C-alpha positions in Angstrom: 36.5 97.3 -29.9 34.8 99.6 -32.3 32.6 96.8 -33.6 31.5 96.0 -30.0 30.6 99.6 -29.3 28.6 99.8 -32.6 26.8 96.6 -31.7 25.9 98.0 -28.3 24.5 101.3 -29.8 22.4 99.4 -32.3 21.0 97.3 -29.5 20.3 100.3 -27.2 18.7 102.6 -29.8 15.4 100.7 -30.0 15.2 100.5 -26.2 15.7 104.2 -25.9 13.1 104.9 -28.6 10.7 102.6 -26.8 11.4 104.4 -23.5 10.8 107.8 -25.1 7.6 106.5 -26.7 6.3 105.4 -23.3 7.1 108.7 -21.8 5.2 110.5 -24.5 2.2 108.3 -24.0 2.2 108.9 -20.2 2.3 112.7 -20.7 -0.8 112.7 -22.9 -3.0 113.1 -19.9 -3.7 116.9 -19.4 -2.3 118.5 -16.3 -3.9 121.2 -14.1 -1.3 123.1 -12.1 -1.9 124.7 -8.7 -0.9 128.4 -8.5 -1.1 130.5 -5.3 0.0 133.9 -3.9 -0.2 135.5 -0.5 -2.4 138.5 0.0 -2.3 139.8 3.5 -3.4 137.1 5.9 -4.9 135.1 3.1 -3.7 132.9 0.2 -5.4 133.0 -3.2 -5.4 129.8 -5.2 -5.8 129.6 -9.0 -6.1 126.5 -11.2 -3.9 126.6 -14.4 -5.8 124.0 -16.5 -5.5 123.3 -20.2 -8.1 124.5 -22.7 -11.2 122.3 -23.0 -12.2 120.3 -26.1 -15.9 121.0 -26.5 -18.4 118.1 -26.9 -20.3 118.9 -30.2 -23.8 120.0 -29.5 -23.4 120.3 -25.8 -23.5 123.6 -23.7 -20.3 125.5 -23.3 -17.5 123.4 -21.7 -16.2 124.4 -18.3 -14.2 123.2 -15.3 -15.5 122.5 -11.8 -12.8 122.4 -9.1 -12.4 120.6 -5.8 -9.7 121.9 -3.5 -8.2 120.2 -0.4 -6.0 122.7 1.5 -4.0 120.3 3.7 -5.4 121.4 7.0 -8.7 119.4 6.9 -10.7 122.0 5.0 -11.8 122.1 1.3 -13.6 124.3 -1.2 -15.5 123.9 -4.5 -14.9 127.5 -5.7 -13.0 128.2 -8.9 -10.5 130.6 -7.2 -10.8 130.1 -3.5 -9.2 132.4 -0.9 -8.0 130.6 2.1 -6.9 131.6 5.6 -4.7 129.3 7.7 -4.6 129.4 11.5 -1.0 128.2 11.8 2.2 128.8 9.9 3.8 125.8 8.4 4.0 123.5 5.4 0.7 122.2 3.9 0.0 119.9 1.0 -2.7 121.3 -1.3 -4.5 119.1 -3.7 -6.7 120.0 -6.7 -9.2 117.9 -8.7 -10.4 119.6 -11.9 -13.4 118.1 -13.7 -14.1 118.9 -17.4 -17.8 119.3 -17.8 -19.1 119.0 -21.4 -15.5 118.4 -22.5 -14.0 115.4 -24.3 -11.3 113.2 -22.8 -10.3 112.4 -19.2 -10.2 115.1 -16.5 -6.7 116.6 -16.1 -4.5 115.4 -13.3 -3.0 117.6 -10.7 0.0 116.8 -8.6 -0.2 117.7 -4.9 1.7 120.9 -4.1 3.5 121.7 -0.9 3.2 125.4 0.2 4.9 127.2 3.0 2.5 129.4 5.0 4.0 132.4 6.8 1.0 134.7 6.9 -1.3 132.7 9.2 -4.2 134.3 10.9 -4.2 132.9 14.4 -7.6 134.5 15.2 -9.4 133.1 12.1 -12.3 130.8 12.8 -13.9 128.6 10.1 -17.6 129.3 9.6 -19.9 126.5 10.6 -21.2 124.7 7.4 -23.1 121.7 8.7 -26.7 121.7 9.8 -26.7 118.0 10.7 -24.2 115.7 12.5 -23.1 113.8 9.4 -22.6 114.5 5.7 -21.1 112.8 2.7 -20.1 114.5 -0.5 -17.8 113.8 -3.5 -15.7 115.9 -5.8 -17.4 114.4 -9.0 -19.3 111.5 -10.3 -17.3 108.2 -10.7 -15.8 107.3 -14.1 -14.5 103.8 -14.7 -10.7 103.6 -14.2 -10.4 107.1 -12.6 -10.3 108.4 -9.1 -12.8 110.3 -6.9 -12.7 111.9 -3.5 -15.3 111.2 -0.8 -15.5 113.7 2.1 -16.8 112.3 5.4 -17.9 115.3 7.4 -19.0 115.0 11.0 -20.0 117.4 13.8 -20.2 117.1 17.6 -23.7 118.3 18.5 -23.3 117.3 22.1 -22.5 119.8 24.8 -19.4 117.9 26.0 -16.2 116.6 24.5 -16.6 113.2 22.8 -14.7 110.2 21.5 -16.3 108.0 18.9 -16.1 106.1 15.6 -16.6 106.6 11.9 -17.6 103.8 9.4 -17.5 104.1 5.6 -19.0 101.2 3.7 -18.4 100.7 -0.1 -18.6 98.1 -2.9 -22.3 97.0 -2.8 -22.8 93.2 -2.6 -25.5 93.2 -5.3 -22.8 93.8 -7.9 -20.4 91.0 -8.7 -17.3 93.1 -9.3 -15.9 95.8 -7.0 -16.5 99.4 -8.1 -13.8 101.0 -5.9 -10.4 100.4 -4.4 -9.6 102.6 -1.4 -6.1 104.0 -2.1 -5.7 106.8 0.5 -7.3 108.0 3.7 -6.3 111.5 4.8 -7.1 112.6 8.4 -6.3 115.9 10.0 -7.5 115.5 13.6 -5.5 112.4 14.7 -8.2 109.9 13.7 -6.8 106.4 13.8 -7.6 103.4 11.6 -9.2 100.4 13.3 -9.4 96.8 12.2 -12.6 96.4 10.2 -12.7 92.6 10.9 -14.0 93.5 14.4 -17.3 94.6 12.9 -20.2 92.5 14.1 -21.8 90.5 11.3 -24.9 88.2 11.3 -26.4 86.6 8.2 -29.9 86.7 9.5 -31.7 89.5 11.3 -34.2 88.2 13.8 -35.5 91.6 14.8 -35.5 94.0 11.8 -36.3 97.7 12.3 -39.2 99.0 10.4 -40.2 102.4 9.1 -43.5 103.9 8.1 -43.7 104.8 4.5 -45.8 107.5 2.7 -48.1 104.7 1.6 -48.9 104.0 5.3 -47.3 100.5 4.8 -44.7 99.0 7.1 -41.5 98.2 5.3 -38.1 96.9 6.4 -35.5 99.6 7.1 -32.9 98.0 4.8 -35.1 98.8 1.7 -35.1 102.5 2.5 -32.4 105.0 1.6 -30.8 106.0 4.9 -30.7 109.7 6.1 -28.9 111.4 8.9 -31.6 111.0 11.5 -30.2 109.8 14.8 -30.8 106.1 15.3 -30.2 103.5 18.0 -29.2 99.8 17.9 -25.8 100.2 16.4 -25.0 96.4 16.0 -28.1 96.1 13.8 -27.0 99.0 11.6 -23.5 97.6 11.2 -24.9 94.1 10.4 -27.2 95.5 7.7 -24.3 97.5 6.2 -22.0 94.5 6.3 -24.6 92.5 4.3 -25.1 95.2 1.7 -21.5 96.2 1.3 -18.4 94.1 0.9 -15.8 96.6 2.1 -15.5 99.1 4.9 -13.2 101.6 6.6 -13.3 102.3 10.4 -11.8 105.2 12.2 -11.5 106.2 15.9 -11.6 109.9 16.8 -11.1 111.5 20.2 -11.3 114.9 22.0 -13.9 116.5 19.8 -15.1 119.8 21.2 -18.8 120.8 21.2 -20.0 122.2 17.8 -16.6 121.3 16.2 -16.7 120.1 12.6 -14.2 117.7 11.1 -13.6 116.2 7.6 -11.9 113.0 6.5 -10.9 112.6 2.9 -11.0 109.2 1.1 -9.5 108.8 -2.4 -11.0 105.9 -4.3 -9.7 104.5 -7.6 -12.6 103.2 -9.7 -11.9 99.8 -11.2 -11.8 98.7 -14.8 -14.5 96.2 -13.9 -16.8 99.0 -12.6 -20.4 98.7 -13.7 -20.3 100.0 -17.3 -24.0 101.2 -17.4 -23.7 105.0 -17.4 -27.3 105.4 -16.0 -26.6 103.2 -13.0 -26.8 104.5 -9.4 -24.3 103.1 -6.9 -23.8 104.2 -3.3 -21.5 104.4 -0.3 -22.8 104.5 3.3 -21.4 106.4 6.3 -22.1 105.7 10.0 -21.1 108.2 12.6 -21.0 107.2 16.3 -20.5 110.5 18.2 -20.0 108.9 21.6 -18.5 105.5 22.3 -20.4 105.3 25.5 -23.8 105.1 23.7 -25.4 103.2 20.8 -26.9 106.4 19.3 -25.5 107.0 15.8 -26.2 108.7 12.4 -26.4 107.0 9.0 -26.0 108.6 5.6 -26.2 107.0 2.1 -24.7 108.9 -0.8 -25.8 107.9 -4.2 -23.6 108.4 -7.3 -24.3 108.1 -11.0 -21.7 106.3 -13.1 -20.6 108.4 -16.0 -18.2 108.2 -19.0 -18.1 112.0 -19.3 -19.1 114.7 -16.9 -22.4 116.1 -18.0 -24.4 117.8 -15.2 -27.6 117.2 -17.2 -28.2 113.5 -16.6 -30.9 110.8 -16.0 -30.2 107.8 -13.8 -31.9 105.0 -12.1 -31.4 102.4 -9.3 -33.2 99.8 -11.5 -30.1 99.0 -13.6 -30.3 95.2 -12.7 -33.5 93.9 -11.2 -34.6 90.4 -10.2 -37.8 89.8 -12.1 -39.1 87.4 -9.5 -39.0 90.0 -6.8 -40.0 93.3 -8.5 -43.7 93.1 -8.8 -44.4 95.4 -5.9 -41.2 97.3 -5.9 -41.0 101.0 -7.0 -37.8 101.7 -9.0 -36.4 105.2 -8.4 -35.2 107.6 -11.1 -33.3 110.9 -10.8 -33.1 113.7 -13.3 -30.2 116.1 -12.7 -29.7 119.5 -14.4 -27.6 122.6 -14.2 -28.2 126.1 -15.4 -25.1 127.0 -17.5 -26.4 130.3 -18.6 -25.4 133.9 -17.8 -28.6 134.6 -15.9 -31.1 132.8 -13.6 -33.7 130.3 -14.8 -37.3 131.1 -13.7 -39.0 128.0 -15.2 -37.5 124.6 -15.8 -39.4 121.9 -17.7 -38.4 118.3 -17.6 -40.1 116.1 -20.3 -39.3 112.6 -19.3 -40.0 109.4 -21.2 -42.0 106.8 -19.3 -41.7 103.2 -20.7 -44.9 101.2 -21.1 -43.9 98.8 -18.3 -44.5 101.6 -15.7 -47.7 103.2 -14.5 -47.4 106.9 -15.0 -50.2 107.7 -12.6 -48.2 106.1 -9.7 -45.3 108.6 -9.9 -44.4 109.9 -6.5 -41.9 112.7 -6.1 -39.4 111.8 -3.4 -37.1 114.8 -3.4 -36.1 117.9 -5.5 -34.0 121.0 -5.7 -34.9 123.8 -5.7 -37.0 122.8 -2.7 -40.6 123.8 -3.5 -44.1 122.6 -2.8 -46.1 120.5 -5.2 -48.4 122.7 -7.4 -52.1 122.6 -6.7 -54.6 122.3 -9.5 -55.1 126.0 -9.6 -52.7 128.7 -10.7 -50.5 130.1 -7.9 -47.9 132.8 -7.6 -45.5 131.0 -5.3 -42.7 128.5 -6.3 -43.9 125.0 -6.9 -43.4 121.8 -8.9 -46.1 120.8 -11.4 -46.5 117.2 -12.8 -48.5 116.5 -15.9 -48.7 113.5 -18.3 -49.0 112.7 -21.9 -49.3 109.3 -23.5 -45.6 108.6 -23.3 -44.2 111.2 -20.9 -44.3 112.7 -17.5 -43.6 116.4 -17.4 -42.1 118.0 -14.3 -42.2 121.8 -14.3 -40.5 124.1 -11.8 -42.5 127.3 -11.7 -41.6 130.7 -10.3 -38.1 129.7 -9.2 -34.7 131.3 -9.2 -31.9 129.0 -10.2 -28.7 131.0 -10.8 -26.5 130.3 -13.9 -22.9 129.1 -13.7 -21.8 132.0 -15.9 -23.8 134.6 -13.9 -21.8 137.3 -12.2 -21.2 137.0 -8.4 -22.2 133.3 -8.4 -19.4 131.6 -6.4 -21.1 128.4 -5.2 -21.1 126.0 -8.2 -23.6 123.6 -6.6 -26.2 126.4 -6.3 -26.7 126.3 -10.1 -27.7 122.6 -10.0 -31.1 121.0 -9.5 -32.7 117.6 -9.6 -36.0 115.7 -9.3 -36.1 112.2 -7.8 -39.2 110.1 -8.1 -40.3 106.5 -7.9 -42.9 104.7 -9.9 -44.8 101.4 -9.8 -44.8 98.8 -12.5 -47.9 98.6 -14.7 -50.4 95.8 -14.2 -49.0 93.7 -17.0 -45.3 94.2 -17.7 -42.8 91.9 -19.4 -39.2 91.0 -18.8 -37.5 93.3 -21.3 -35.0 96.1 -21.3 -36.3 99.7 -21.3 -34.7 103.1 -21.8 -35.8 106.6 -21.3 -34.4 110.1 -21.4 -35.4 113.6 -20.5 -35.6 116.9 -22.5 -34.6 119.7 -20.1 -35.8 123.2 -21.1 -34.6 126.3 -19.2 -37.2 129.0 -19.7 -37.6 129.4 -23.5 -34.2 128.0 -24.5 -33.6 125.0 -26.8 -34.0 121.6 -25.0 -31.0 119.8 -23.6 -31.4 116.0 -24.1 -30.0 113.7 -21.4 -28.4 110.3 -21.8 -30.6 107.2 -21.8 -31.5 105.7 -18.5 -31.8 102.0 -18.9 -33.6 99.3 -16.8 -32.6 95.7 -17.1 -33.6 92.5 -15.6 -31.1 89.8 -14.4 -31.5 86.6 -16.4 -32.6 84.6 -13.4 -32.9 80.8 -13.6 -36.1 78.9 -14.2 -36.1 75.2 -13.5 -38.7 73.0 -15.2 -40.0 69.5 -14.5 -41.0 67.6 -17.6 -42.7 64.2 -18.2 -44.1 62.6 -21.3 -44.2 59.8 -23.9 -42.1 59.1 -27.0 -43.8 57.5 -30.0 -41.4 55.7 -32.4 -43.5 54.8 -35.5 -40.7 52.8 -37.1 -40.0 50.5 -34.2 -42.1 47.4 -33.3 -43.8 47.2 -29.9 -42.1 50.5 -28.8 -42.9 52.0 -25.4 -41.0 55.0 -24.2 -41.6 57.1 -21.1 -39.4 59.9 -19.8 -38.9 62.2 -16.9 -36.5 65.1 -16.9 -35.6 68.7 -16.1 -35.1 71.9 -18.0 -33.2 75.0 -17.3 -33.8 78.4 -19.0 -33.9 82.1 -18.1 -36.7 83.0 -15.8 -39.9 84.2 -17.5 -38.3 85.5 -20.7 -40.2 87.9 -22.8 -39.6 86.6 -26.4 -36.4 84.7 -27.4 -34.5 82.5 -25.0 -32.3 79.4 -24.8 -33.4 76.2 -23.1 -31.3 73.2 -22.1 -32.8 69.9 -21.0 -31.8 66.6 -19.5 -34.3 63.8 -20.1 -34.1 60.3 -18.7 -36.2 57.8 -20.7 -37.1 54.1 -20.3 -37.5 52.6 -23.8 -38.5 49.0 -24.7 -38.9 47.8 -28.3 -38.3 44.8 -30.6 -35.6 44.9 -33.2 -36.2 43.8 -36.8 -36.3 40.0 -37.3 -33.3 38.8 -39.2 -33.7 35.7 -41.6 -30.8 34.0 -43.3 -31.4 31.2 -45.8 -28.7 29.0 -47.4 -27.9 25.7 -49.0 -25.5 23.6 -46.9 -23.3 20.8 -48.2 -22.3 18.5 -45.3 -20.0 15.7 -46.6 -21.9 15.3 -49.8 -25.3 15.8 -48.4 -27.1 18.9 -49.6 -29.9 20.4 -47.5 -31.6 23.8 -46.9 -31.0 25.8 -43.7 -32.9 28.9 -42.4 -31.6 31.0 -39.4 -34.0 33.5 -37.7 -32.7 36.0 -35.2 -34.9 38.2 -33.0 -33.8 41.0 -30.6 -35.8 42.6 -27.8 -34.4 45.8 -26.2 -34.9 47.5 -22.8 -32.8 50.7 -22.7 -32.3 53.6 -20.4 -31.5 56.6 -22.6 -30.3 60.1 -21.9 -31.4 62.9 -24.1 -29.8 66.3 -24.1 -31.8 68.8 -26.3 -30.5 72.4 -26.7 -33.1 74.7 -28.3 -34.0 78.3 -29.1 -37.5 79.1 -28.0 -39.8 82.0 -28.8 -42.9 83.0 -26.8 -45.5 84.1 -29.2 -47.6 85.5 -26.3 -48.3 84.5 -22.7 -49.8 81.1 -23.8 -48.1 79.9 -27.0 -44.5 79.0 -27.4 -42.4 77.6 -30.3 -39.0 76.1 -30.4 -36.3 74.5 -32.5 -32.9 73.0 -31.8 -30.5 70.1 -31.8 -30.5 66.9 -29.7 -28.0 64.2 -28.7 -29.1 60.9 -27.3 -27.1 58.0 -25.9 -28.1 54.7 -24.3 -26.4 54.7 -20.9 -27.7 51.2 -20.3 -28.8 48.7 -23.1 -30.2 45.3 -22.3 -30.7 43.1 -25.3 -32.5 39.7 -25.2 -31.5 37.7 -28.4 -33.0 34.4 -29.5 -31.7 32.4 -32.5 -33.7 29.6 -34.3 -31.9 27.3 -36.9 -34.1 25.1 -39.0 -32.8 22.5 -41.5 -35.0 21.1 -44.3 -34.6 17.9 -46.3 -33.4 18.6 -49.9 -33.3 22.1 -51.3 -36.9 23.2 -50.6 -37.9 25.2 -47.5 -41.3 23.7 -47.7 -39.9 20.2 -47.2 -40.1 18.5 -43.8 -37.8 19.8 -41.1 -35.3 17.2 -40.0 -33.4 19.2 -37.4 -33.9 22.4 -35.3 -31.6 24.3 -32.9 -32.6 27.1 -30.5 -30.4 29.4 -28.5 -30.9 32.6 -26.4 -28.5 35.2 -24.9 -28.7 38.3 -22.8 -26.3 41.1 -23.8 -25.7 44.2 -21.7 -23.8 47.2 -22.8 -23.3 50.8 -21.5 -23.0 54.1 -23.3 -23.7 52.8 -26.8 -25.8 53.7 -29.7 -25.2 57.5 -29.8 -27.4 59.3 -32.2 -28.0 63.0 -33.0 -30.6 65.0 -34.8 -32.7 68.2 -34.7 -36.2 69.0 -33.4 -39.1 71.4 -33.7 -41.8 71.9 -31.1 -44.8 73.9 -29.9 -46.4 74.4 -26.4 -49.7 75.6 -25.2 -50.5 76.8 -21.7 -48.5 79.2 -19.6 -45.6 79.8 -21.9 -43.4 81.8 -19.6 -43.9 80.3 -16.2 -46.2 77.6 -14.9 -47.8 74.5 -16.5 -48.1 73.8 -20.3 -48.5 70.9 -22.7 -46.3 70.4 -25.7 -45.5 68.3 -28.8 -42.1 67.8 -30.3 -40.9 66.0 -33.4 -37.4 64.7 -33.5 -35.6 64.1 -36.8 -32.8 61.7 -36.0 -29.9 61.2 -38.4 -30.0 57.5 -37.7 -32.6 55.3 -39.4 -35.8 54.2 -37.5 -35.3 56.7 -34.7 -37.5 59.6 -35.7 -40.2 60.1 -33.0 -43.0 62.2 -31.8 -42.8 63.4 -28.2 -45.9 64.4 -26.2 -45.2 66.0 -22.8 -46.3 68.1 -19.9 -44.0 70.7 -18.4 -44.1 73.0 -15.4 -41.6 75.8 -15.1 -40.8 77.3 -11.7 
């Protein structure tokens, strides 16, 4: 019995140690606890968060907080003071974000509080100017969670029933960026089946808007705002095409001027776009009254981050289709925050502009603080000035007041932030290559803060080419070889790229004549015999070259690679002539001849491999060009020169 117990303990000890080890790993994530106390008719909330680990070289690390109070209200203050209208139990949630700190943000468990000091006369102050607003607690980090707040307001003069739509996971990205894990409603909103959404793959009557360039452009290319719109089915169809997933809620009995909030918790996926300068978005659609098609639309852009740094540069040009971007204007956004103890009066943003863009075409789309564009003369009022150097655009906020996050009596965290959003045209001659740029942010006369790199990339794209030409085999007699084929390669690559081809050739040639001479003894009679064999071939060959190419410039290209060739159909006409001579001398008279012929057909024979070099002249990246290729086969007599014309599409 003792031996059995000992064996059991020996078996269990590793399991207990393993369990303890897992528990220790799980608790490594820092925790921010919620603390609260009642003061009169109010409750004061305090976050008890762990100390921050400072990122070397960054401004002083600090927490930004997002509170959800369990009654449909929220706050971004560090230590909010909350009044409840009814006594009861409420679930309070906290999300603390570590800015300029290393590691993941701390987690905070929801806390149930029992309110006994409610103020039944308390009225929440109106906070919305428009009918619809979207905001988030922080920027999305791969494999973490974020909260999206859908705020809506009844601006009618009567009680309404309507719908809310939230679209997420943009179709232009292969993988999902979010999983919706929780929807918290506080005004009896009900979830509806999103499969009932109207969807069409083609819009016959698109809505257009007038741009600042006085062009007419389709609505779907423009960032949506909260302006009231009509034609709800069209809006839903467009959103359904641009986003893979959606949530739909029905609300009722909303009083005039009433404001409500819905809270969505999203878990970002491991497959989330890893480019930390990429801009992704969600879209909200608010239908205030089911009886009408009038509705509001709001897009909320978010920058993917790996750590929470309020000073950041991002772009919507993370992945672009090179075929379609010629007349597009990529957008960039520079975010900054004053982390000082006093206000900033001048903010200078020195932004790198890659060569592929035309600096003179910069158009400022939005900014905060909201100011006018500076005139050419000096002025005393607040304005934004834009100047250029050879490699940079410099945005300067002049005569402003941006409070610091450490400044006394500053409670609104967002008031210490600012941004500039601009768009820019491509230069006249730009190539398909990755670019990166960053910004130096200078507050007054302080040392510059350098942002992350904002990258632009092009999708590989596919270029299909048609190829035709002639193969010259110098070692084969009466050789004639013509081919037709196709190529596949990335679209309009800048320098290096791979190319794969499939060529179908018709090849006819004569084989080497075979002569066999011998003395034959036939029953004591000795004579000379000569056998001559000739072959004529008509083949259909498949060639599969795989090569690495390099565009020297727009007109000259070079390449090298390997090639495999197989005769998928081989037709061989063979003739045999036997001649017999009197005696032992081939110059003697012939006393007997025999002739025979045969047609031999085979499939998938005569495989050969080799390597090649080539050069092209013409339009190297796209369009027509002429080329010459020499193939060194590992099989004798099969080296050849290939002359061809190719057109890439």
